C-alpha positions as CSV (number, residue, x, y, z in Angstrom):
1,M,-12.8,24.0,3.8
2,T,-11.5,25.3,7.1
3,D,-9.9,28.7,7.3
4,P,-6.3,28.2,8.7
5,A,-6.4,31.7,10.0
6,V,-9.2,30.8,12.5
7,P,-7.8,29.0,15.6
8,F,-9.3,25.8,16.6
9,G,-12.5,26.5,18.6
10,G,-12.3,30.1,17.3
11,A,-15.1,32.3,16.0
12,D,-17.2,30.9,13.1
13,P,-16.5,33.1,10.1
14,S,-20.2,33.3,9.5
15,G,-20.6,35.3,12.6
16,A,-22.4,32.5,14.5
17,P,-21.5,32.4,18.3
18,D,-18.8,30.1,19.3
19,R,-19.8,26.6,20.2
20,P,-18.0,24.5,22.7
21,T,-15.5,22.2,21.0
22,A,-13.8,19.0,21.9
23,A,-10.7,21.0,22.4
24,D,-12.4,22.9,25.3
25,H,-12.8,19.6,27.2
26,L,-9.4,18.0,26.7
27,P,-7.7,16.8,29.9
28,Q,-4.4,18.6,30.6
29,T,-1.4,16.3,30.5
30,G,0.8,18.8,32.3
31,V,3.2,19.0,29.3
32,A,2.3,22.0,27.2
33,S,3.7,20.6,23.9
34,V,1.7,17.4,24.3
35,D,-1.5,19.3,25.1
36,E,-1.0,21.4,22.0
37,A,-0.4,18.2,19.9
38,L,-3.6,16.7,21.2
39,R,-5.5,19.9,20.4
40,V,-4.7,19.4,16.7
41,L,-6.9,16.3,16.7
42,A,-9.6,17.4,19.1
43,D,-12.0,18.8,16.5
44,I,-11.1,16.5,13.6
45,D,-14.7,15.5,13.2
46,R,-15.5,19.1,12.4
47,V,-13.2,19.5,9.4
48,P,-13.6,18.1,5.9
49,I,-12.2,14.6,5.5
50,T,-9.8,15.9,2.9
51,D,-8.1,17.9,5.7
52,H,-7.6,14.9,7.9
53,P,-4.3,13.7,6.5
54,G,-2.7,17.1,7.1
55,R,-4.1,17.1,10.7
56,Y,-2.6,13.7,11.4
57,E,0.7,14.7,9.9
58,R,0.8,17.8,12.0
59,F,-0.2,15.8,15.1
60,H,2.6,13.3,14.5
61,A,5.2,16.1,14.0
62,E,4.1,18.0,17.1
63,L,4.0,14.8,19.2
64,R,7.4,13.7,17.9
65,G,8.7,17.1,18.9
66,A,7.2,16.8,22.4
67,L,8.8,13.4,22.8
68,D,12.1,14.7,21.6
69,E,11.9,17.4,24.2
70,V,11.4,14.8,27.0
71,E,14.3,12.8,25.7
72,D,16.5,15.9,25.7
73,E,15.7,16.6,29.3
74,R,17.0,13.2,30.5
């Protein structure tokens, strides 16, 4: 199970050196809130499948929030 206290792409609790992650190679959209939402899913293949629903729910909530911000700016 992943440690929620360790940020995505953060140090491995075992002390192993950091490995590059998918999040390190994400293209930047230019919208910080969208970039952060995409980061939630970037390393989904590195977490237990039981954690996937929570990641997708978090991604949906963050992306919805980002889209709401764009709507508010219009």
